[in-house]
N, C-alpha and C positions, 0 to 999 in steps of 0.2 A: 504494500500500500504506500503510495507516494504521499509526501507531506502535503497538507492543504495549501501551504504557501507556494509550492511548485505548481499545483493545479491552478491556483489563482494567478500566478505569473503568466502562465500560458494563455489564460482567458484574457488577461490584460493586453498581452502582445497581439492576440487575434483582434481585439477591439481597435488597437492602434493601427494595425495593418489595414483594416477596413476603413478607418477614418481618413487615412492619408493616401489611399489607393489612387484616387482621381488626381490628386496633386502630384504624386510621384509620376504618373503617366504623362501628365502635362509637362513636367520639368524634363523628363526623358525625351519627349518629342522635341522640345526646344533645344536640348543639348546643354542645359544649364546645370552642369555637374557640381558647381560650387553651392548652389542653392539646394541641390539634392543632398549634399553632405550635411547641410545644416538641419535637415529633418531628424527627428529622434531615431536612434539606432533601432529600437524595437518596432519601428514602422516598416521595416524591411521584411517582406514575406519569407526571406531566406532564414530568418531567425526563428520561425515557427517550427515546432517539433510535434509530431503526432503523439498523442497520449491516449491511453485507454479511458473511455468515458466513465467506467465504473471504478476502477482502482487507481488510475493515473499512471499506470506503468508505462515507461517510455520505450521499452524494448519489446519485441515480439508483437507489434501492433499489426492488426489485420485491417487494411483500409476498407474493404468491402463491408465490414460489420462495425467498424469504429471501436473495437474492443481488443484486448490482448489475447494471445493464444490460450492462455490459462483460463480466462473467463469464458472464452468461446467454447472450450472443451467442456467446462462444467455446465454451461447453458445447453449445449448440444446433447449431452448425456441426459439432462433432465427433460429434454424435449421442448425447450423454451424458444428455440430458433426454428421457424417453420421451413420445411423442405430439407433439413439437415438430419441425416441419420448416420449412425455408426456403421461403418462398412465391415462386412465379414465375408470371407470367401473360403 
């Protein structure tokens, strides 16, 4: 389980990226690199990191479901994810 502060930091970064997205595109189109550097660092989409929505785990993230592999496995075994079944052959 990730610390709440780490989860909150990622949410804050996502909010900043969304806020400055239009301004970043405009500055890039103009080629104004100096003004682009004056924007907050966390406004850059490169700084975002995918985290599990349930536990906040940064590694083993499955994009299609938005959760970590561990939570995916638990939920799939309980039948909470529609269309996912444990394979056996």
